[in-house]
N, C-alpha and C positions, 0 to 999 in steps of 0.2 A: 321820716326816712331813717332806716337803720344805717349804722356806720358801714356794715358790710355791703349794703346796696350802693351807697354813695361811693365807696372805695371801688367797687366792681365796675360801676358805670364809667368812672374816670379811667380805669385801666382799659376798659373796652374802647373808649374814645381814642385813647392813645394808640391802641393796636390798629384801629381803623385808619388812623392817619399815617402810621409808620410801617405798615406791613402789607402783605398781599391778602389779608383776611377777606376784604370785600370782594376782590376778584375771585378768590377761591370759593366763596359762598354765593356768588351771583346767580349760579345755575338755578337755585331753588326759587329765587325771586322771579327769574325769567319764566320758570315753569308755572308759578302761581299766576303771574300776569297773563301768560299765554292762555291758560284755560279759562280764567276769569273773563277775558275779553272775547273769547271765541264761543263759549257756551251760552246759549240763550235758552231760557226755560220754556219758551214756546216751541222749541224743537222736540222731536220725538225722543224717547229713551234710546232708541237705536242710533240716532244721529249723535246724541251726546256721548254715547259709548265710543263711537268712532273717533271723536275729537279727543277724548281722554286717552284712548290708545295711541293716537297720533302724538300726543304730548310726551309719550315715553320713548319715542323714536328720534326725537330732535336732539341734535348735538349742541348742548347748551354751553359747552366749554371746549377749549382746544384739546383737552384730555379725554373728550368723549365720555364724560363722567355719567351723564344720564341721571335719572332720579332713582338712585339705587335703593333708597330706603323704602320706596314703594315697590319697585320691581322685585326686591328680595323678600317680600312679605312671606312669612313662613307658612301661611295657610294654603297658598296655591301659587306655585312658581310658574304655572303654564298660562293662567289667565290673570292679566294685570288688573282688569276691571270688568265687571259684568253688568247686565241689565238689573239684577237684584240690587247691586250697589247703588246704581243711579236712582232706583225707586226709594232706597233709604235716604239719599240726598234730598229727594223731593219731600219726604216726610219731615226731614229736619228743617227744610225751608218753610213748610206749612205749620210746623209745631215748634219743636226745639229738639236738640240732641238728647236731652234728658228724657223727654217724653216719647221719643221715637223708638219704634220696634226695629231692632237691628238684626233680627234673625234672618238667615239666608245670605248673609254677607260673605264675600269671597276674599276680603282683605282683612288684615289684623285691625284692631281698634286704633293702633298708632297710624297705620296706613290710611284707614278711613278718615281719621282726623286731618291728615295731610291733604287729602282730596277735598274734604268738606271745608276745611279752613281756607282753601284757595277759591273754591266755588261760592262759598257762603261766608265770607269773612265777618259779616255782621251777626252770624249765628254761632261760630265756633273758632277757637284759636287752634292752630295746628300743633299737635304734640307728637311728632313723628318718631319718637324714640322713648325708651324707658329711662328711668333714673332722674327725671326732672324733679321728682319729689325731694331729691338731695339738694339740688340747686335752690329750690323753693325754701327748704328749711334753712339753708345757709343765708339766704337773702332776707327772709321774712320771719324766721324763727317759728317752725311748726312742730318741733320735736315732741310737744305734749299731745299733739293730735294723733288719732289713729289714721294712718295714711295708707291708702291702697297703692299697690305697686304695679298692678297690671289691669287690663280690661277696661270696660266702660267707666267704672268708678274712678280709675286712675285719670282718665281724660277729663272727667267732670271735676275731680279734685283740683286739677291744674288751672281750670278756666278762670276763677276769680283772681288768682295770683298773676296770670298772664295779662289780664286786663289792667291790674295795678302796674305791672311792669311797663306795658305799652304807654300808659298815661304819664308815668314818671320819665321814661326815656324821651317822650315827646317834648318835655320841657327843657331838654338839653340841646345844644347846637350841633345836631347830628345830620339834619336833612341835606345840607349842601355837600357834606363829605360823601354821602351815599350817592346822591344824584349825579355827581360828577363822574363817578366810576360806572354807575348803571347806564346813564345816557350814552356814554362812550360804547359800552357793550351792545346796547340796543341799536346804535347807529351802525356798528360793525356786523350786526346780524339782522338784516332787513327781513329775512324770512319769518322771523318771529312776529312781525307786524305790530311791534310795541312802539308807540310814538314817544318822542322825547318828553320827559316829565318836568314840570315846573315845581311840583310838590309831591310829597308822599301820599299815596292812596291808602285806603283802609286795608287792602290786601297786602300792601307793603308793610304796614304797621303791625299787623298781626304776625307776619313772618319775622319782622324785626324783633319782636318780643321773644320768639323762638330762637333767633340767632344769638341774642344776648345770653339766654340760658345755656345755649350750646357752648358759648365762649367760657362762661363761668364753670361749666362742667369740665371742659378740656384744659383750660389754662389756669384756673384758680384752684379748683378742687382736684385737678389731675386725675379725673375719672375717665376711662375709655368706655364709651357706650357700645362699642363693637365687640368687646371681649366678654366671654361668658364668666371668666374668673377675673375679678378686679381686686385691687387692694381695698379692703373694706374698713379702713380705719375710721372713716366718718360714720358709716352706718352702725359700727360696733359702739362708737361713742354715743350715738343717739339712743341706742337700746339701753345704755347705762345712764341716761339723762337724770334719772331719779336717784342714782346711787351717790350718796354723799360721803360715805366712809366704807373702807374695806379692811380685811384682816391681812397683814403681811408681816414679814420680819422673822418668821419661824425658821428653825434649822432643820435640814435634812442631810443625811450622810450619803454623799456620792463617792468621791475619793478623798474629799475633804469637806469641811463644813462650808455651806453656801447659804448666804442670806436670801430667803425667798422674797421676791418682789411681786407686787400685783400691779402690772402696767395699766390696768383699766383706769385706775384713779388718776394716773398721769395723763392718759388720753383725754379723760373727762376735764381735767384742769386746763389742758391746752385748748380744747374746744370752746370752753366757756371764755377763756382769755381772748381767743381770736375773734369771737363774736363781738367783744367789746372793743378790741384794738387789733385789726389785721396785721399791723406792723410787728406785733409781739416784741415789744421793747423789753430789754433786760431789767429786772427788778432793781438791780444794784446800780448799773452804769448807764442805763437807758439805750444801750446799743441795740440795733435792729438788723438782723441778717437780711431781711427783705429790703430795707432802705439802703443797705450797703451793697448787696449783690444782685438785687432785682429778683426775678422770678425763681432762680435756683435757691434763693434763701427764703422763699415763701413758706410759712408754717414751721420754720425750723427754730428751735430753742431747746434748752436743757432744763430738766426738773431737779430741784434740790430739796431734800427733806430737812426741815428745820430741826426735827428731832431725829438724829442719825439712827438708822436701823441697827447699827453695830453696837448701840449703847445698851441693848437688851439681848438676853439669850433666848427669849421666848417670843412667840408671835404677839403682835399688838395691833390695835386699831389705828389706822392712819386716816385723817380727815383732809378735806380739800384745803383747809386753812393751814395745814402743816406743810404744804408744798408751795414753793415759789419757783418762778420761771426765770432763768438767768442765762447769760451768754456763756460760752465755753471757758473764756478766760476767768470770769468771776467765779464760775463753778470750781475751777481748779484752785483758786485762791481760798475759797470757802472750805475746801477739803484739805488744805495744806496744814502741816504741823498739828494734825489731830484736832481739827476744828477749833483752832485757837482764836478765830475771829468770826463774829456773827454778821449776817447780811447788813444790818443797820450800821454797824461800826465800819464795815468796808465801804458802805455808801457814803458815810460822813467823811472818811479819809479821802475818797475820790473828789467829793464836793469841795473839801478844803484845799485840795491841790489843784483845783480847777480843771480836772480831767473828765468831768461829767456835767452835762447841762440838763438838770432835772426839770420835768414839766410840772 
């Protein structure tokens, strides 16, 4: 198990125990259970369509949230689900998603996977939104792979990683936490006709894998799936995964001389560091903004050039090994008095004074 995955699951468990996350996301589990329990494949396609349409009119939460990621499919806002879609579901049941002909569908592939993942949890994991390729890379390290961003290939790409996620999460003490909240919700909403659960079903588990990736997207990577324009720090870093050195330090005349910096090498350095250690401890004193401040400090640290760019008047090559990650205090000390102290010396001073506990 990668360190990022272990770290993220522990954060997720803590959030489930200490916040309203479960309550806020119960609607999709209720939706999935409703259609899984009520749709029988001996029914006609017309009967199944009516049940699926009915699932979109149910008030799953007090906020009347509904299943918006399906209702707002960009392909057709007027028809939530059609007979052609049900015929696709039947083909997936008889064959597989990969082998099924999906022409004639009226929903997006993400919407289709949400339906099929609820109706046929043994055949498909729901991927109801884009950008799970980013959470998969963060958790499992796929930056070297050619990753599809949309369409059927995107849904297929996510499947083995969702299965891994489901199996790993299943080994953590999560069932009792979820069932306590879910059973309370089902008891308060008898119209759903979902009985009290003693254990998680397969449809619960496939949606739980989705819920975990949604948490990582929102709370750890800070990516908003609903915005067209997002802060693309992580994708940009991924595109530069093979870049080990860049040119920087040249001079250009603006109103005064300014040292040119290439921030891509710094982003790359931070990405590689956070994959090994999400706490991002300072190289000198071991301080972690995340450990000290919690989520506001997640991913925050400063970069220090071991060979100062100001030491040369011309552009030069900077490699990853020439950059260290340090806290703000140590960074200021390293720059004080014209670089009179190097990181190792500052580290020894702190260690000798008992101000740092090095791992």
